[in-house]
N, C-alpha and C positions, 0 to 999 in steps of 0.2 A: 504494500500500500504506500503510495506516495502522498505526502501531505501537501496541501495546496497553500498553506500559509502558516506563519507563526509570529509570535510577538517577541521582540527583542528583550533579553533579560537585563540589558543595561538601561534601557529607558522604556518603560511599559507603554508610553504614549505613542511610540513609533511602531507602526505595523509594516512588516516586511512581507511581501507576497511571493517572492521568488527565493527559494533556498539557494545558497551559494552566491547570490548577488550581494554586492556591497552597497551600503547606503551611507552617504557622508552627511553628517549634521554636526555642527559645532566642532568641526575638524576631527571628530572621532570616527573611526571606521568600525562598523559592527559586522560581523559575519556569522552566518548560521551554517549548520551542517549541510554538505552538498548531497548526501545520499542517505537513504533510510535502510536500516538492516531488515532484510526480509528472508526468513528461512536460513539464517546463517550466512547469507551473501549480501554484500552491499549492492544496492541497485540505484541507478539514476535514471531520470526520465529525460529523454531528448526528443525534441520536435524536429521532424524532417519535412521540409517543404519540397515538393516535387514540381518541376516546371517542364514545359514543352512536351515532348513525347512521353516522358516518364509519367506525367499526370494522366494521360490517356491510358497507358498500360496498367497503372495501378487502380484506376477508377476513382481516384481521389486526389486532392491537391496537397494534402498533408497527412502525415502519420506520426504517432507518438510511440516511441520504443522505450522499453525498460531494459537497460543494459547493465552489466557489471560495472562497478565503480571505475571511473576514468578509463573507458575503453579507447582504443586507437580508432582513427577514422576508418582504417581498413576493416576493423572488426565491425564497425557500424555498417559499412557497405555490404559486408558478407551477411550480416544479420538481416538487413533489408532485403537482400536477394533471396534468402531462404524463406522469409515470411511472405514475400510477394514474388513468386516464381516468374511472373510475366515481366518483371523488371530485370531479371538476371542477364538476358542477352543485350539489353540496352545499357546496363551499368558496366559490365566487364567485357571488353573486347578480347577475343582469344589471342590476338597478336600484340596489342598494346596495353592490355590490362585496363586500368581506370584512367589512363592518361588523357583520354579524349574528353573527360568531364570537366565542367567548371563548377567548383564547390566554394561556397561561402559559409563561414561560421560566424554567427552573430553579425551578419552583413559585411564581413571582411573577407575579401578574396584570398584564397590560399596560393594563388598564382598557379604555375605549372604543377600538375599532380605527379609528383615523383615519390621516391621512397621516403623522403623526409616529410612530405605532406601527409602521406598515408600513415606515418607513425605518430602524427599529432594526436594528443590526448583530447578527448571530448569530456566535458564536465556536465554534471546535472544542470538542467535548465538551458543548455545551449540550443540554439536554433541553427540547424544545418540546412542550407538550401543547395539543391543539386540541379544543375542544368546540363542537358545532354543535347549536343547539336543535332538538329534534324531539319529536313526541308520538306516543303509541300509544293505541289505543282498544280 
């Protein structure tokens, strides 16, 4: 179970709605746990926004995944492929892997998708946007 919000223990008047996000007030930073323990494993909730052809293949424009604490981007893509089999051929090219994708994490582009980008850790509450080039005629 992922909790949707919590109250800061440092200042009960401040309500923080996203775990793992920082809120600055009076120059103090308050942080909350990024994951919730579920069945002995730490799980985090990640929102994945699908664009272009991926949206059509999945039948939705966004999905929420519960993943082990701080998974890599590659783990997220593999989990997405296994939960939505129609996405697998669009996400992973047999020759180039994931290199054809454009991926943004919290609206920041990762640039070229190489081994370093695939090793990037995803934290609870992140929003991952995936764009796959496609053309229409």
